[in-house]
C-alpha positions as a Python dict, from the first residue, in 0.01 Angstrom:
ca = {
    (1, 'M'): (0, 0, 0),
    (2, 'S'): (142, 346, -104),
    (3, 'L'): (164, 634, 136),
    (4, 'N'): (-117, 829, -39),
    (5, 'E'): (-346, 523, -16),
    (6, 'G'): (-272, 495, 357),
    (7, 'I'): (-346, 859, 413),
    (8, 'F'): (-677, 830, 213),
    (9, 'Y'): (-787, 530, 418),
    (10, 'A'): (-688, 702, 742),
    (11, 'F'): (-895, 1003, 663),
    (12, 'G'): (-1192, 787, 568),
    (13, 'A'): (-1163, 596, 895),
    (14, 'A'): (-1142, 924, 1090),
    (15, 'L'): (-1456, 1047, 917),
    (16, 'C'): (-1644, 733, 1011),
    (17, 'F'): (-1525, 743, 1372),
    (18, 'A'): (-1620, 1111, 1395),
    (19, 'M'): (-1976, 1045, 1281),
    (20, 'C'): (-2043, 756, 1517),
    (21, 'P'): (-2070, 958, 1847),
    (22, 'V'): (-2330, 1182, 1695),
    (23, 'F'): (-2548, 887, 1630),
    (24, 'F'): (-2474, 746, 1972),
    (25, 'E'): (-2567, 1075, 2142),
    (26, 'R'): (-2916, 1082, 1981),
    (27, 'G'): (-2993, 710, 1995),
    (28, 'A'): (-2859, 636, 2354),
    (29, 'K'): (-3040, 917, 2525),
    (30, 'D'): (-3211, 801, 2840),
    (31, 'L'): (-3088, 440, 2780),
    (32, 'P'): (-2855, 260, 3020),
    (33, 'S'): (-2510, 277, 2863),
    (34, 'P'): (-2442, -101, 2875),
    (35, 'F'): (-2777, -165, 2698),
    (36, 'A'): (-2709, 102, 2444),
    (37, 'S'): (-2373, -50, 2370),
    (38, 'L'): (-2542, -393, 2322),
    (39, 'V'): (-2789, -252, 2072),
    (40, 'R'): (-2529, -63, 1876),
    (41, 'L'): (-2304, -376, 1848),
    (42, 'A'): (-2583, -594, 1708),
    (43, 'A'): (-2618, -429, 1366),
    (44, 'P'): (-2246, -415, 1267),
    (45, 'L'): (-2202, -781, 1386),
    (46, 'T'): (-2497, -885, 1167),
    (47, 'V'): (-2382, -683, 864),
    (48, 'L'): (-2022, -796, 888),
    (49, 'T'): (-2123, -1161, 933),
    (50, 'L'): (-2328, -1144, 606),
    (51, 'I'): (-2038, -975, 423),
    (52, 'V'): (-1779, -1233, 534),
    (53, 'A'): (-2022, -1524, 472),
    (54, 'M'): (-2057, -1415, 103),
    (55, 'A'): (-1692, -1337, 54),
    (56, 'P'): (-1450, -1580, -120),
    (57, 'F'): (-1237, -1587, 197),
    (58, 'A'): (-1519, -1708, 422),
    (59, 'S'): (-1341, -2039, 488),
    (60, 'E'): (-1051, -1851, 651),
    (61, 'V'): (-1266, -1771, 957),
    (62, 'L'): (-1215, -2123, 1095),
    (63, 'A'): (-846, -2117, 994),
    (64, 'V'): (-748, -1850, 1247),
    (65, 'S'): (-542, -1999, 1531),
    (66, 'D'): (-690, -2035, 1877),
    (67, 'T'): (-425, -1791, 2011),
    (68, 'H'): (-516, -1520, 1769),
    (69, 'V'): (-892, -1582, 1823),
    (70, 'A'): (-844, -1534, 2200),
    (71, 'L'): (-647, -1220, 2160),
    (72, 'I'): (-896, -1063, 1918),
    (73, 'L'): (-1191, -1155, 2140),
    (74, 'A'): (-1012, -1005, 2438),
    (75, 'G'): (-934, -691, 2237),
    (76, 'G'): (-1293, -666, 2131),
    (77, 'V'): (-1412, -671, 2490),
    (78, 'V'): (-1177, -388, 2585),
    (79, 'N'): (-1177, -192, 2261),
    (80, 'L'): (-1559, -215, 2186),
    (81, 'A'): (-1767, -329, 2488),
    (82, 'I'): (-1587, -143, 2762),
    (83, 'A'): (-1459, 155, 2567),
    (84, 'D'): (-1777, 238, 2392),
    (85, 'T'): (-1990, 197, 2707),
    (86, 'L'): (-1764, 448, 2879),
    (87, 'L'): (-1789, 681, 2583),
    (88, 'I'): (-2167, 667, 2569),
    (89, 'R'): (-2172, 753, 2941),
    (90, 'A'): (-1933, 1037, 2888),
    (91, 'I'): (-2145, 1177, 2612),
    (92, 'S'): (-2453, 1171, 2824),
    (93, 'A'): (-2257, 1353, 3101),
    (94, 'I'): (-2069, 1626, 2904),
    (95, 'G'): (-2194, 1613, 2544),
    (96, 'V'): (-2062, 1462, 2230),
    (97, 'S'): (-1809, 1737, 2131),
    (98, 'R'): (-1626, 1737, 2462),
    (99, 'A'): (-1634, 1361, 2512),
    (100, 'V'): (-1488, 1292, 2165),
    (101, 'S'): (-1233, 1576, 2199),
    (102, 'I'): (-1098, 1445, 2529),
    (103, 'S'): (-1102, 1075, 2421),
    (104, 'S'): (-892, 1170, 2113),
    (105, 'V'): (-587, 1147, 2333),
    (106, 'Y'): (-577, 772, 2273),
    (107, 'P'): (-297, 788, 2016),
    (108, 'L'): (-70, 902, 2309),
    (109, 'F'): (-176, 607, 2519),
    (110, 'V'): (-99, 372, 2223),
    (111, 'M'): (249, 506, 2196),
    (112, 'L'): (312, 474, 2565),
    (113, 'I'): (179, 114, 2577),
    (114, 'L'): (375, 5, 2272),
    (115, 'G'): (689, 186, 2386),
    (116, 'E'): (735, 369, 2058),
    (117, 'S'): (996, 637, 2035),
    (118, 'I'): (866, 992, 2039),
    (119, 'V'): (1034, 1220, 1785),
    (120, 'V'): (1018, 1609, 1784),
    (121, 'R'): (716, 1623, 1545),
    (122, 'T'): (529, 1364, 1752),
    (123, 'L'): (604, 1551, 2069),
    (124, 'I'): (468, 1874, 1912),
    (125, 'G'): (157, 1696, 1803),
    (126, 'I'): (101, 1543, 2143),
    (127, 'T'): (153, 1885, 2304),
    (128, 'L'): (-111, 2045, 2075),
    (129, 'V'): (-357, 1766, 2153),
    (130, 'M'): (-303, 1804, 2527),
    (131, 'M'): (-354, 2181, 2494),
    (132, 'G'): (-680, 2120, 2304),
    (133, 'I'): (-794, 1875, 2565),
    (134, 'Y'): (-719, 2129, 2842),
    (135, 'L'): (-920, 2395, 2670),
    (136, 'V'): (-1219, 2166, 2606),
    (137, 'S'): (-1200, 2027, 2961),
    (138, 'T'): (-1192, 2367, 3134),
    (139, 'S'): (-1455, 2550, 2928),
    (140, 'R'): (-1823, 2486, 3002),
    (141, 'S'): (-2133, 2634, 2850),
    (142, 'E'): (-2436, 2435, 2977),
    (143, 'E'): (-2297, 2411, 3336),
    (144, 'G'): (-2149, 2758, 3364),
    (145, 'A'): (-1820, 2898, 3225),
    (146, 'I'): (-1504, 2860, 3426),
    (147, 'Y'): (-1371, 3188, 3294),
    (148, 'K'): (-1592, 3455, 3150),
    (149, 'P'): (-1414, 3725, 2954),
    (150, 'S'): (-1487, 4090, 3037),
    (151, 'E'): (-1698, 4304, 2796),
    (152, 'D'): (-1380, 4479, 2697),
    (153, 'H'): (-1214, 4152, 2620),
    (154, 'Q'): (-1505, 4019, 2420),
    (155, 'R'): (-1512, 4344, 2220),
    (156, 'Y'): (-1152, 4336, 2116),
    (157, 'G'): (-1104, 3961, 2104),
    (158, 'F'): (-829, 3743, 2261),
    (159, 'G'): (-536, 3941, 2136),
    (160, 'L'): (-189, 3790, 2185),
    (161, 'G'): (-53, 4099, 2360),
    (162, 'R'): (-331, 4088, 2622),
    (163, 'A'): (-311, 3715, 2662),
    (164, 'L'): (51, 3744, 2747),
    (165, 'R'): (-1, 3999, 3023),
    (166, 'P'): (79, 3855, 3364),
    (167, 'A'): (-246, 3984, 3522),
    (168, 'Y'): (-463, 3818, 3254),
    (169, 'T'): (-270, 3487, 3269),
    (170, 'L'): (-291, 3483, 3647),
    (171, 'K'): (-662, 3560, 3646),
    (172, 'R'): (-725, 3276, 3393),
    (173, 'L'): (-515, 3037, 3595),
    (174, 'R'): (-683, 3121, 3926),
    (175, 'A'): (-1026, 3094, 3775),
    (176, 'T'): (-952, 2757, 3630),
    (177, 'T'): (-779, 2619, 3937),
    (178, 'S'): (-1042, 2729, 4172),
    (179, 'V'): (-1302, 2519, 3984),
    (180, 'L'): (-1084, 2218, 3909),
    (181, 'T'): (-984, 2178, 4278),
    (182, 'K'): (-1344, 2182, 4410),
    (183, 'D'): (-1472, 1850, 4522),
    (184, 'A'): (-1808, 1940, 4367),
    (185, 'F'): (-1648, 1955, 4028),
    (186, 'M'): (-1479, 1617, 4055),
    (187, 'H'): (-1803, 1461, 4174),
    (188, 'S'): (-2020, 1639, 3918),
    (189, 'N'): (-2132, 1500, 3579),
    (190, 'Y'): (-1858, 1713, 3419),
    (191, 'G'): (-1567, 1574, 3621),
    (192, 'M'): (-1707, 1225, 3574),
    (193, 'G'): (-1743, 1281, 3202),
    (194, 'I'): (-1381, 1371, 3169),
    (195, 'A'): (-1271, 1060, 3358),
    (196, 'L'): (-1503, 849, 3146),
    (197, 'S'): (-1364, 989, 2822),
    (198, 'L'): (-1010, 926, 2927),
    (199, 'G'): (-1105, 575, 3033),
    (200, 'A'): (-1249, 513, 2682),
    (201, 'A'): (-931, 640, 2533),
    (202, 'L'): (-722, 410, 2743),
    (203, 'C'): (-946, 107, 2647),
    (204, 'W'): (-912, 197, 2277),
    (205, 'A'): (-532, 214, 2319),
    (206, 'V'): (-510, -123, 2486),
    (207, 'G'): (-741, -285, 2220),
    (208, 'I'): (-527, -127, 1935),
    (209, 'S'): (-209, -260, 2099),
    (210, 'I'): (-362, -611, 2112),
    (211, 'F'): (-476, -599, 1756),
    (212, 'K'): (-125, -484, 1646),
    (213, 'T'): (6, -830, 1744),
    (214, 'V'): (-229, -1019, 1505),
    (215, 'V'): (-302, -769, 1226),
    (216, 'D'): (-40, -922, 994),
    (217, 'A'): (-174, -1272, 1035),
    (218, 'V'): (-550, -1220, 1011),
    (219, 'R'): (-751, -1047, 736),
    (220, 'P'): (-905, -714, 843),
    (221, 'E'): (-1265, -833, 782),
    (222, 'I'): (-1215, -1158, 984),
    (223, 'L'): (-1032, -971, 1266),
    (224, 'N'): (-1312, -729, 1288),
    (225, 'L'): (-1572, -1001, 1291),
    (226, 'Y'): (-1413, -1176, 1590),
    (227, 'R'): (-1362, -837, 1752),
    (228, 'L'): (-1731, -754, 1723),
    (229, 'T'): (-1827, -1103, 1847),
    (230, 'G'): (-1618, -1062, 2156),
    (231, 'G'): (-1767, -721, 2239),
    (232, 'F'): (-2125, -835, 2168),
    (233, 'V'): (-2111, -1154, 2374),
    (234, 'F'): (-1947, -968, 2661),
    (235, 'M'): (-2220, -699, 2665),
    (236, 'M'): (-2489, -959, 2635),
    (237, 'V'): (-2355, -1126, 2949),
    (238, 'I'): (-2332, -797, 3133),
    (239, 'N'): (-2688, -696, 3038),
    (240, 'A'): (-2819, -1037, 3133),
    (241, 'M'): (-2660, -1009, 3476),
    (242, 'T'): (-2843, -680, 3540),
    (243, 'R'): (-3176, -857, 3493),
    (244, 'N'): (-3318, -539, 3336),
    (245, 'M'): (-3324, -657, 2974),
    (246, 'R'): (-3708, -663, 2953),
    (247, 'S'): (-3755, -318, 3097),
    (248, 'N'): (-3474, -180, 2881),
    (249, 'M'): (-3630, -329, 2572),
    (250, 'S'): (-3950, -133, 2648),
    (251, 'L'): (-3745, 190, 2620),
    (252, 'L'): (-3640, 111, 2255),
    (253, 'S'): (-3805, 269, 1957),
    (254, 'G'): (-3742, 228, 1585),
    (255, 'R'): (-3567, 555, 1568),
    (256, 'R'): (-3327, 471, 1855),
    (257, 'V'): (-3248, 134, 1707),
    (258, 'A'): (-3185, 289, 1368),
    (259, 'L'): (-2951, 567, 1510),
    (260, 'L'): (-2749, 319, 1714),
    (261, 'S'): (-2727, 72, 1435),
    (262, 'I'): (-2615, 329, 1179),
    (263, 'G'): (-2356, 458, 1416),
    (264, 'G'): (-2233, 105, 1485),
    (265, 'V'): (-2211, 5, 1118),
    (266, 'V'): (-2032, 326, 1017),
    (267, 'G'): (-1774, 302, 1291),
    (268, 'S'): (-1735, -68, 1360),
    (269, 'V'): (-1766, -191, 1002),
    (270, 'F'): (-1647, 73, 763),
    (271, 'G'): (-1427, 260, 996),
    (272, 'S'): (-1249, -39, 1135),
    (273, 'I'): (-1197, -196, 788),
    (274, 'L'): (-1056, 131, 657),
    (275, 'T'): (-818, 139, 954),
}
């Protein structure tokens, strides 16, 4: 595969992954996150099973070694079942834009887990990502702003000269610190949403690290099929243990099933195959 092809597939996967949380936010509203995660996994598992069954390489499904199957299933539990459940809960707590922005730190976790060397360009990229996460994490709209600019500041914008003034910098730092150090913040939906988003990012990183060990030995479609199977079976067990399946089913509507299914197919089928 050429570099240009790799970049094209990467952008396509990024687009698919960016669309998923939007569907999840609308489809999972007022649903328990484990149940929403189960519903959203059902459609991509069904679609990919049909695709693989009709493909000429269908016989390769049973040719995968037991070790590789076990690794992929475990990766599916972490990367899909646990991570997506955490993300859905984070979205309900702090909104889709903040949850996705904060969880986008997962490439850093992947590099740390795999022990990859960090060059200057990578370090700059990580720094910019962390700065973006800081800005997203410390600016709230629905729950009240941490720092509200003065009328003068709003009129003339956030100029560089003013931003560099010690008084302005100190005021911003104090305002942010005073909120972040309050127990109420850490116990609020907002603080919990940040923790859940970072938890989802860590689970994605662990799953990706597991898949990296088998990606050269298993076709992407088959790897994704086993991955979805692991996540779906795990969430089925979790939901069965809660004994609320029947009451949760009553909360479903055709629109919710459609939204969660579309999000699942776009991300877990098309996005993962492009990756």
